[in-house]
N, C-alpha and C positions, 0 to 999 in steps of 0.2 A: 474762929479766931480773928480778932480785928486788928491786931498790931503785929508788924513783922518781927519784933523782938520776942513775942510770945511763940513765934515758930522755932527759934533757935535757942530758947532758954528752958526748953524741956529737958528734964532730967530723966535718966533711964527708969527711976521709979513712978514717973507720970504715965508710963506706958501700962497697958494691962498686964499685970504679972502673970495672971493665969494662962494668957495667950502665949507669952514668951516660954512659960514653963512647958506648956503643952507642945509648942513648936519644938522646943529643944529636945523634949522627951521623944517626939515622934522622929526627928532627925537622927538622934542617937540610936534609936531601935532600928531604923533603916539601915545605917551604917554599920551596926552590929550585924544585921542579917547578911548584908553583902560580905561582910569579913567572915561569917560562918560559912558562907558558901564557897568563898576562896579557900578556906582551910579545909572543907569537906573534899573538894576537888584535889587539893594538894596532898592530902593524907591518903584517901582512899578513892583516888580518881578512876580505878579500874572497875570499880563496883557500879552496876547500874543504880542500885538504890542510893549511893552517895551522889551520884549525878543528878538523880531525880530530885533529892532533897536540897541539893545545891541550886538547882534551877528554881525551886519553889522559893527558897531563902532570897535569891538574888532578885527573883521576879517580884517579890513583895517589897524589898529593901529599897529599890529605886523609886518607885512611885511615893513611898512613904517619905522619902527625903524631899520629893518635889511638893508633897503636900505641906511639909514642915515649913517651907519657905512663905507660902501664902497664909499659913496660920500666924506667923510672927509680924510679917509685913502688914501694914494697914491697907490691904487690897481691896478692891471692889467686889461686890457680890458677883459680877459677871466673871471676873478672874478666878475667883474661888470655885465657883460652879464649873467653869471650864477645866481647872485642874482636877476637880472630882470626876468629871466626866472622862477626862483622859486616863486617870487613874483606874476608873471603872473598866475601860477597856483594857488596860494592861492586866487587870485581874481576870478579865475574860481570857486574855491570852495564857496567863498561868494556869488557869483552869483546863484549857485545851491541851497545854503542855502536860499536866498531870495526868490526863485521861490518855494521851497519846504516847507518851514516853515510857519505855522504850519499844514496845510491841508494834504500835503504829505510827512510829516516827518517820521513817524512810521506806523506800519501796513502793509497790503497788497499794494505793490507798493511804499512803502516808500523809501525816498532818503537819510536817515541819514548816512548809511554806505558808499554810494558813495560819498556824500558830505564830510564827514569826511576824506575819503581816499584821494581825490584830494587835500583837504587843508593841511593834514599832508604831503603828498608828496612834495607840493610846499614849505612848511616851511622846510623840511628836505633838499631840494635841496638849498635853499636860505642860510640857516643856514650852510652848509657844505661850501659853497663858501665864507661866512663871515669868517669862521674859517681859511680857506685857505688864505684869504686876510690879516688876522691879524697874522698869522704864517709868512708869507712872509715878512710883515713889520717888525716884530721883527728881522728876519733873515738879512734883510738889513741894519739894525742899529746895528748889532753885527758883528765886524771883525772876520772872520774865516780864518784858514790856517796861512798864512804869511801876515805880515803887512810890508809895504814899509815906512820907516823912511828917511826924508831928513833931514841931520844934516849939519849945517853951522858952520864952525870952522876956524879960521885963514884965513878968507877971502875966503874960498872955500867951495862948497857944495858937500856933499857926499851922496850917496843913499845906504842905508842899507836894507836889507830884513830880518826880524826877525820873529821867530815863536811866537805863541800865548804866550807861557810861558815867553820868553825872552822879548817880548813887556811889559807884566805885571811888571816884573823885573825893566826895564827901566822906566816905568811910575811911580812906586813907588819911585825909587831913584831920578829921575830928575823932575817929575811932580809936586811935592810939594816944589820945590826950593831946594832940597837936593844936595848933591855932585853928580858929574857926572862920576865917576869912573866906575860904571857899563856900561855905554855908551861908554866910552874909551875902555874898554875891548872889546866890540862888534865890534867896529870899527877896532880893531886890528886883530881880527879873520879872 
């Protein structure tokens, strides 16, 4: 992308539709799994089987929603791999839960602490990489430092680098169809 206007003129159809669709499906599946877990506990909360399946659904739903974020965003490979690694740890926690609950959950030899620690560590790793991907995405869409403007006048094109403050001043003066004296002053500097 060579020009600033190309960064802001993208329409939603310019994004990769299969990634948006995959991310939306993954996020919806994760949210549905968490909803099923809540309903299982609400309806049959006294049953060990209901609690076990609710733990499975919620345990799988949360990392699915975290993965959905990095599927949709134009995240780096590092961020995607970080979320995948964190999600893999949460899956290990879900596996520990599935084998330990209810017989080996508490009491001597109970695995509640280990299971919770593995799942929490995986969730923290995945969430930190999601935050990183979101922060990087915001930074990419916000020009920092200097901005290069290409100005065409009298048949010629001139390139001008301006600071962020000057860019805002030019955008306010020219961007809404106003007079271009501010831009003329910048070109003469």
